[in-house]
N, C-alpha and C positions, 0 to 999 in steps of 0.2 A: 436565476439559479441554474448552477450546474451540477451533475450527476457525478460525484466522487466515488472513485474503487481504492481498496487497498491491494496494493500488489505484491505477492510474494516475492521475498529476497534470500536469497542461500546464504550459507555462513559466510562464503568470500564477496557478498554484495551483488550478485548476480540475477537478473530475473528468472524466478522458476517455472519452466514450461513444462505443459504437458507432454509426455513421451511419446505419444501415438500422433495427437492432433498439432503439436508444437505451439498450442495457444498459450498465452500468458495465464497464469494461476492468480486468480484476484476474487475478491470480496467486494459486493455493492455496499457503500456505505449509505447512501440516501444522495438527497439534493440540499444544496447548503450555498449561501451567499458569497463565501469566500472558503479559503483552502484551512482557516485555523478551525472553524467547527467540526469538518471534517476530520481533522488530524486529532481533535479531543475525542470524538466518538469513538475511532479506531483505537486511541490509547486505552479507553475502558472497554472495549471489545476484546482486544488482546491481550489485555494487562501487560501494557509495553510504555515506554516514556520515549518522546520526541527527541531527537538528538539534532537534527540539522536538515533544513529545505524538505520538510513533508516525509525524512526517514523517520520511522520507530522501530525499537529493539526491545527485546529481553533483556539482552546481557548474555554475557558468557559466549560471545559466537555462535550463538544459534540463529542467527538469520533475523529477518524482521521483514517489514512492510514498508513500502514507499506510497504515499499519499498522493494520488494523480486525479484530474480530471478524466472523463471517457473520451475527450476528445485526443488527450495526451496518450491515453490507451491506445487508441486505434492506429496511432504513430510507432508504437512498441512492435 
């Protein structure tokens, strides 16, 4: 099992970072066997829809989230 997070994306698709610390803004979703249940959990949590490759959006160019595991988060 891997821990998955939802990384915040701005309206242009870029990763949102904290202004002072430059840390990636993210929300821990929990541990899952694969990305699919993590994506489903995030869709319910943020009231979004899955678009492609773990990216979820609300629509209207308001940004969204990218669902990745914590190992991938460390690489950002």
